[in-house]
C-alpha positions in Angstrom: -25.6 26.2 0.0 -24.8 24.0 -3.1 -23.2 27.0 -4.9 -20.9 27.8 -2.0 -19.9 24.1 -1.8 -19.0 24.0 -5.5 -17.0 27.2 -5.1 -15.1 25.9 -2.1 -14.5 22.5 -3.9 -13.2 24.3 -7.0 -10.8 26.5 -4.9 -9.6 23.4 -3.1 -8.9 21.6 -6.4 -7.0 24.6 -7.8 -4.9 25.0 -4.6 -4.1 21.2 -4.7 -3.0 21.3 -8.4 -0.9 24.5 -7.8 0.7 22.8 -4.8 1.6 19.7 -6.9 3.0 21.8 -9.7 5.3 23.7 -7.3 6.3 20.4 -5.6 7.2 19.0 -9.1 9.3 22.1 -9.8 11.1 21.7 -6.4 11.8 18.0 -6.9 13.0 18.6 -10.5 15.2 21.7 -10.1 16.1 22.3 -6.5 16.4 18.9 -4.8 19.8 17.2 -4.7 18.8 13.7 -3.4 22.1 13.5 -1.4 20.3 11.7 1.5 19.1 8.9 -0.9 22.5 8.6 -2.5 24.2 8.4 0.9 21.8 5.8 2.3 22.1 3.6 -0.8 25.9 3.7 -0.6 25.8 3.0 3.2 23.5 0.0 2.7 25.9 -1.4 0.1 29.1 -0.7 2.0 30.4 1.9 -0.5 31.9 5.3 0.0 31.1 8.3 -2.2 33.8 9.9 -4.3 31.7 12.2 -6.6 28.5 12.6 -8.5 28.6 13.6 -12.2 26.2 14.1 -15.1 26.5 11.5 -17.8 28.4 12.5 -20.9 27.8 11.2 -24.5 30.5 8.5 -24.1 29.1 7.3 -20.8 25.9 6.0 -22.4 27.8 3.1 -24.1 28.0 1.3 -20.7 24.8 2.6 -19.3 22.4 0.1 -17.6 19.5 2.4 -18.7 18.2 3.1 -22.2 19.4 6.5 -23.5 16.6 9.0 -23.5 15.7 10.5 -26.9 17.3 13.8 -27.9 13.9 15.3 -28.6 10.9 14.7 -26.4 7.4 15.2 -27.6 4.6 15.6 -25.1 0.9 16.1 -25.7 0.3 17.9 -22.4 2.3 20.9 -21.1 1.6 23.0 -18.1 2.2 26.7 -17.9 3.2 28.1 -14.5 4.1 31.8 -14.3 4.8 31.8 -18.0 7.1 28.8 -17.9 6.2 25.7 -19.8 6.6 22.5 -17.6 6.5 19.0 -18.9 4.3 16.7 -16.6 7.1 14.0 -16.6 10.8 14.2 -16.7 13.7 11.8 -16.3 17.2 12.7 -15.1 20.3 10.6 -14.9 23.3 10.9 -12.6 26.5 8.8 -12.3 27.7 8.1 -8.8 31.4 7.2 -8.5 32.0 5.3 -5.3 34.7 3.0 -3.9 34.3 -0.3 -2.1 36.3 -1.7 0.8 39.2 -2.6 -1.6 39.3 1.0 -2.9 38.0 -0.2 -6.3 36.0 2.5 -8.2 32.5 1.6 -9.0 30.1 3.6 -11.2 26.5 3.5 -10.2 23.8 5.1 -12.4 20.9 6.9 -10.7 17.6 7.4 -12.6 15.2 10.1 -11.2 11.7 10.2 -12.7 9.5 13.1 -11.7 5.9 13.0 -12.7 3.2 15.4 -11.7 0.7 14.0 -9.2 3.0 11.1 -8.4 5.9 10.3 -6.1 9.4 10.8 -7.5 10.9 7.4 -8.5 14.6 6.8 -7.9 16.4 3.7 -9.3 20.0 2.7 -8.9 21.9 0.3 -11.2 25.6 -0.6 -11.5 27.3 0.3 -14.8 27.5 -2.6 -17.3 
């Protein structure tokens, strides 16, 4: 009885961890976050023009600290032969217009961490 309980519990833990890893991969590589962007812009009375990835010169006016060029991690997860970092931060620049058709740059920071909800933060460019 106890042995079968331990086996079932072990299988449940493995299934949960595998599910969380695949959820992390989906959030990091396949999710576009268009709904979050649209709702943020709608709440602030803005209209989307386009979304771009930040270039080197964009970091001068960034409201966020520039991530290091090389990231060192003590823990890495291997899924189907692919190494996955347990945490990742991605940045996007949203170019929008207000009611006066003035262009506004808004930075979007997306933090994905295994076993945690994805954190999204918006800040206007400095």
